[in-house]
C-alpha positions in Angstrom: 0.3 -0.4 -0.5 1.1 2.9 -0.8 1.3 6.4 1.2 -1.3 7.9 -0.7 -3.4 4.7 -0.4 -3.3 4.8 3.1 -4.3 8.1 3.7 -8.0 7.4 2.1 -10.7 6.2 4.3 -13.2 3.6 2.4 -16.1 6.1 3.9 -16.1 9.5 5.6 -19.6 10.4 7.3 -20.7 13.2 9.0 -20.9 11.7 12.8 -21.0 8.0 14.2 -24.1 8.5 14.4 -24.4 8.5 10.6 -22.9 5.4 10.4 -25.2 2.1 8.9 -23.9 -0.4 11.7 -26.6 -2.5 11.5 -25.1 -3.3 8.0 -21.9 -3.5 9.1 -22.6 -6.5 11.2 -24.6 -8.0 8.6 -21.4 -8.1 6.5 -18.6 -9.4 9.3 -17.8 -6.3 11.3 -18.1 -7.6 14.8 -16.1 -4.8 16.2 -15.7 -1.1 16.7 -12.3 0.8 16.8 -12.8 4.1 17.6 -10.8 7.0 18.4 -11.9 9.4 21.0 -11.2 13.3 20.5 -13.5 14.7 18.4 -14.7 11.7 17.5 -16.8 10.3 20.2 -16.4 12.7 22.7 -15.2 16.4 22.6 -11.0 17.0 22.5 -9.7 16.6 25.8 -12.5 15.6 27.7 -12.1 14.3 31.1 -15.5 12.4 30.8 -17.7 11.3 28.3 -21.0 13.1 27.3 -23.8 11.7 26.3 -23.4 11.7 22.5 -20.5 9.6 23.8 -22.7 7.6 25.8 -25.4 7.4 22.9 -22.8 6.3 20.3 -21.4 3.2 22.5 -25.6 2.1 22.8 -25.9 2.5 19.3 -23.2 0.4 17.8 -22.8 -2.5 20.5 -27.1 -2.3 19.8 -26.4 -3.4 16.5 -24.5 -6.5 17.9 -20.8 -4.8 17.1 -18.4 -4.6 20.0 -16.4 -1.1 21.1 -13.1 -0.7 21.7 -10.9 2.7 22.3 -8.0 3.1 20.7 -5.6 6.3 21.4 -2.9 7.9 21.5 -3.0 9.4 24.4 -0.2 8.3 27.0 -1.9 9.1 30.2 -5.0 7.3 32.3 -7.3 10.1 30.7 -8.3 7.1 28.0 -8.6 4.9 30.6 -10.9 6.8 32.3 -13.3 7.6 29.3 -13.5 4.3 27.6 -14.2 2.5 32.1 -16.7 4.8 32.5 -18.2 4.1 28.9 -17.9 0.2 30.0 -15.7 -0.5 27.1 -11.7 -1.8 27.0 -8.8 0.0 25.5 -5.7 0.5 23.9 -3.9 3.4 25.2 -0.7 4.7 23.2 -1.3 3.3 20.6 1.3 5.5 18.5 -0.7 6.1 15.4 -0.6 6.6 12.2 1.4 3.2 12.8 -0.8 0.7 12.7 0.9 -1.5 16.4 -1.6 0.2 18.6 -4.8 -1.1 16.2 -3.0 -4.7 16.1 -3.1 -4.3 19.9 -7.0 -3.8 20.3 -7.2 -6.3 17.6 -5.7 -9.1 19.4 -7.4 -7.8 22.6 -10.9 -7.8 21.1 -10.3 -11.6 19.9 -10.7 -10.1 15.6 -9.2 -9.8 12.7 -8.5 -6.7 10.4 -11.5 -7.8 8.1 -14.0 -8.0 11.0 -13.2 -5.0 12.8 -13.5 -1.3 11.6 -11.4 1.5 12.5 -12.9 5.0 13.0 -11.4 8.2 13.6 -11.6 11.8 12.6 -8.0 12.4 11.5 -6.2 11.3 8.3 -2.9 11.4 9.7 -3.3 9.0 12.6 -6.4 7.3 12.7 -7.4 6.5 9.0 -3.8 5.5 8.7 -3.6 3.3 11.2 -6.1 1.7 10.2 -5.5 1.4 6.9 -1.9 0.3 7.7 -3.6 -2.3 10.1 -5.6 -3.7 6.8 -8.7 -2.7 8.4 -11.5 -0.9 6.6 -11.2 2.3 8.2 -14.4 5.1 8.5 -13.3 8.5 8.7 -15.8 10.7 10.5 -15.9 14.7 10.6 -14.9 16.5 13.5 -17.7 16.1 16.4 -17.0 19.7 17.8 -15.0 22.9 16.2 -12.6 23.0 19.3 -9.2 20.8 19.7 -6.0 20.9 20.9 -3.5 22.8 18.8 -1.0 20.3 17.6 -4.5 18.9 15.7 -5.6 22.3 14.6 -2.0 23.0 12.6 -2.4 19.7 10.8 -6.2 20.4 9.5 -4.9 22.3 6.6 -2.8 19.6 5.2 -5.4 17.1 6.2 -8.2 19.3 4.0 -5.5 19.4 0.9 -5.4 15.7 1.2 -9.0 15.5 1.0 -9.7 17.6 -1.8 -7.0 15.8 -3.6 -8.4 12.8 -3.0 -12.2 13.7 -3.3 -13.1 12.9 0.3 
């Protein structure tokens, strides 16, 4: 896979709520590997909000198990996952696929049965694609985000325009 293929998600949705989870389950997906910041919740949040809980319920009600896959090294991601009642892989090192591999091992699944979902091309999408998973991108949940993510967004916009996604 070349770098351009690694940056292109299989699909793009406005939010986690727009993804057809039951169809995915019927197609063989049994695990959703989820980024948290600006995908499942507010960037840098220390507690899940109602949207976070709704999304986890919706995915699990479709028959798909959830696992948080976060680049954070801190206890924040573990605390968020615990509050949501789902497992977590911290310090995932996205865009490297190592965290996605660890999550699949934790969830006892394979790349073709796991779906990576996140809001960033240069981390979430690349990690999922490099791990061999179907990978969906969602638009960022809220406008506010930490500065080191915000400075990547113009470059991401160029990639998305060139790739037409």
